[in-house]
Kinemage of the C-alpha trace (Angstrom):
@kinemage 1
@onewidth
@group {chain A} dominant
@subgroup {mainchain}
@vectorlist {calphas} color= white
{ca unk a 1} P 1.728 28.316 75.029
{ca unk a 2} L 5.054 28.993 73.010
{ca unk a 3} L 5.600 30.713 70.271
{ca unk a 4} L 6.169 29.148 66.534
{ca unk a 5} L 10.131 28.286 66.111
{ca unk a 6} L 11.147 30.077 62.798
{ca unk a 7} L 14.318 28.919 60.721
{ca unk a 8} L 15.979 32.390 60.647
{ca unk a 9} L 19.173 32.887 58.218
{ca unk a 10} L 21.838 34.639 58.344
{ca unk a 11} L 24.904 35.206 56.025
{ca unk a 12} L 26.549 32.012 57.512
{ca unk a 13} L 23.049 30.339 57.919
{ca unk a 14} L 22.503 28.609 54.720
{ca unk a 15} L 23.014 24.941 56.428
{ca unk a 16} L 19.162 25.328 58.283
{ca unk a 17} L 18.002 25.793 54.391
{ca unk a 18} L 18.330 22.746 53.421
{ca unk a 19} L 15.887 20.648 52.730
{ca unk a 20} L 15.674 17.340 54.677
{ca unk a 21} L 15.389 14.924 52.654
{ca unk a 22} L 14.009 12.209 54.817
{ca unk a 23} L 11.261 14.277 55.868
{ca unk a 24} L 9.517 15.102 52.491
{ca unk a 25} L 8.561 13.968 49.157
{ca unk a 26} L 11.826 15.084 47.064
{ca unk a 27} L 10.199 14.591 43.941
{ca unk a 28} L 7.059 16.789 44.596
{ca unk a 29} L 9.052 19.402 46.331
{ca unk a 30} L 11.392 20.103 43.583
{ca unk a 31} L 8.882 19.663 40.453
{ca unk a 32} L 6.772 22.641 42.357
{ca unk a 33} L 9.922 24.480 42.957
{ca unk a 34} L 10.808 24.065 39.457
{ca unk a 35} L 7.444 25.355 37.993
{ca unk a 36} L 7.655 28.309 40.149
{ca unk a 37} L 10.880 29.260 39.120
{ca unk a 38} L 10.342 28.784 35.432
{ca unk a 39} L 6.975 30.578 35.315
{ca unk a 40} L 9.139 33.787 37.204
{ca unk a 41} L 11.457 33.382 34.817
{ca unk a 42} L 9.407 33.643 32.024
{ca unk a 43} L 6.668 35.879 33.049
{ca unk a 44} L 9.372 38.394 34.731
{ca unk a 45} L 11.215 40.759 32.869
{ca unk a 46} L 13.534 41.476 36.004
{ca unk a 47} L 17.268 40.912 34.982
{ca unk a 48} L 18.432 39.231 38.647
{ca unk a 49} L 18.621 36.248 39.315
{ca unk a 50} L 16.399 33.995 41.557
{ca unk a 51} L 18.970 32.209 44.305
{ca unk a 52} L 16.040 29.985 45.031
{ca unk a 53} L 12.154 29.152 45.526
{ca unk a 54} L 10.752 29.051 48.805
{ca unk a 55} L 8.017 25.887 48.729
{ca unk a 56} L 5.007 25.353 50.726
{ca unk a 57} L 3.793 21.435 50.314
{ca unk a 58} L 0.499 22.196 52.394
{ca unk a 59} L -0.777 24.870 49.798
{ca unk a 60} L 0.983 23.466 46.973
{ca unk a 61} L 2.999 27.502 46.399
{ca unk a 62} L 5.809 29.106 46.355
{ca unk a 63} L 7.790 31.942 46.445
{ca unk a 64} L 10.797 33.281 44.153
{ca unk a 65} L 13.506 34.415 46.119
{ca unk a 66} L 16.432 36.930 45.328
{ca unk a 67} L 18.493 36.448 49.070
{ca unk a 68} L 18.620 34.240 51.985
{ca unk a 69} L 14.631 33.528 53.098
{ca unk a 70} L 13.132 33.443 56.784
{ca unk a 71} L 11.290 30.790 56.439
{ca unk a 72} L 8.267 29.323 58.319
{ca unk a 73} L 7.993 25.659 60.178
{ca unk a 74} L 5.998 24.244 57.228
{ca unk a 75} L 8.715 25.552 54.332
{ca unk a 76} L 11.363 24.405 52.247
{ca unk a 77} L 14.319 26.576 50.588
{ca unk a 78} L 15.374 25.077 47.467
{ca unk a 79} L 17.919 26.528 45.867
{ca unk a 80} L 18.705 27.606 42.155
{ca unk a 81} L 21.398 25.344 41.665
{ca unk a 82} L 19.316 22.024 42.434
{ca unk a 83} L 16.167 23.657 40.368
{ca unk a 84} L 18.111 23.888 37.318
{ca unk a 85} L 20.378 20.855 37.905
{ca unk a 86} L 19.734 17.932 36.066
{ca unk a 87} L 19.187 15.115 38.760
{ca unk a 88} L 19.852 11.573 38.322
{ca unk a 89} L 21.607 8.766 39.704
{ca unk a 90} L 25.512 8.328 39.229
{ca unk a 91} L 26.595 5.556 37.421
{ca unk a 92} L 28.382 2.626 38.711
{ca unk a 93} L 31.514 1.393 37.237
{ca unk a 94} L 30.215 -1.365 35.244
{ca unk a 95} L 27.469 0.594 33.788
{ca unk a 96} L 30.752 2.904 33.023
{ca unk a 97} L 32.510 -0.145 31.463
{ca unk a 98} L 29.388 -1.595 29.798
{ca unk a 99} L 29.167 1.800 28.072
{ca unk a 100} L 32.757 1.867 27.067
{ca unk a 101} L 32.371 -1.433 25.278
{ca unk a 102} L 34.347 -3.548 28.057
């Protein structure tokens, strides 16, 4: 039996921390990450800014992290930038023209 594989992120290993969006339900994943992140911010008296959240959808839980994490196979890292960003589709050119009164 082979040992379990782990994703280890070093200083330059941030590419491995990007979720595989084709393998996850992004809406559920980001919603859970936001819930964990904002709960931490409201309950914590720490002045440190988290770098993101490690989410385990299988267990419907996660943890706030302050440095690049080591991920288990069922975990996804969602950066604080993605959690705080408003997700919306980019506007098409004709939508922009329509909004400009043309």
